[in-house]
C-alpha positions in Angstrom: -29.1 -161.8 -68.4 -25.6 -160.6 -69.4 -25.8 -156.8 -68.6 -22.8 -154.6 -67.7 -23.5 -152.8 -64.3 -21.5 -149.7 -65.3 -22.4 -149.1 -69.0 -25.7 -151.0 -69.2 -24.7 -152.9 -72.3 -26.9 -155.9 -73.0 -27.7 -158.3 -75.8 -29.6 -156.7 -78.8 -31.2 -158.4 -81.8 -30.1 -157.7 -85.3 -29.8 -159.4 -88.7 -27.2 -161.6 -90.3 -27.1 -160.3 -93.9 -25.6 -162.6 -96.5 -24.0 -161.6 -99.8 -27.3 -162.1 -101.6 -28.9 -159.8 -99.0 -30.9 -162.4 -97.2 -31.8 -161.4 -93.6 -31.7 -163.9 -90.7 -32.5 -162.8 -87.2 -29.6 -163.1 -84.7 -28.5 -161.9 -81.3 -25.5 -159.6 -80.8 -23.9 -160.1 -77.4 -21.6 -157.6 -75.6 -18.2 -158.6 -74.3 -19.3 -159.0 -70.7 -17.4 -161.0 -68.1 -17.9 -162.0 -64.5 -15.3 -160.3 -62.4 -14.6 -160.0 -58.6 -13.9 -156.4 -57.7 -13.3 -154.5 -54.5 -16.2 -152.3 -53.7 -14.7 -149.0 -52.5 -17.9 -148.0 -50.6 -17.9 -151.0 -48.3 -14.4 -152.4 -48.7 -15.7 -155.9 -49.6 -15.3 -158.0 -52.7 -18.3 -158.1 -55.0 -18.8 -160.4 -58.0 -20.2 -158.4 -60.9 -20.9 -158.7 -64.7 -18.9 -156.0 -66.3 -17.7 -155.1 -69.8 -14.1 -154.0 -70.7 -15.4 -150.4 -71.3 -16.9 -150.6 -67.8 -13.6 -151.6 -66.3 -11.9 -148.7 -67.9 -14.6 -146.3 -66.6 -14.1 -147.6 -63.0 -10.3 -147.2 -63.4 -10.9 -143.5 -64.5 -13.3 -142.9 -61.6 -10.6 -144.2 -59.1 -8.1 -141.8 -60.6 -10.5 -138.9 -60.2 -11.4 -139.9 -56.7 -15.1 -140.4 -57.5 -17.1 -142.4 -54.9 -19.3 -145.2 -56.2 -21.0 -148.3 -54.9 -20.9 -151.5 -57.0 -23.7 -153.1 -55.0 -26.3 -150.5 -56.1 -25.0 -149.9 -59.6 -27.0 -152.7 -61.3 -30.3 -151.6 -59.8 -29.9 -148.0 -61.1 -30.0 -149.3 -64.8 -33.3 -151.2 -64.5 
């Protein structure tokens, strides 16, 4: 399933509403992409599903010097 490992964004269900106010079920998908990033905890490259907001958050954490592990991030959300 397409879920961001940092923010936890995942697909949600909603309605497509027409001008006449008819409701049709639909899925709303987040902008999640597969990226290969360097894991600062281990020094190895890890392929992860991450959103653009998640990338910005990781960039901020690097600036602040926060220690994080990409390998264990996805399991924390479940």
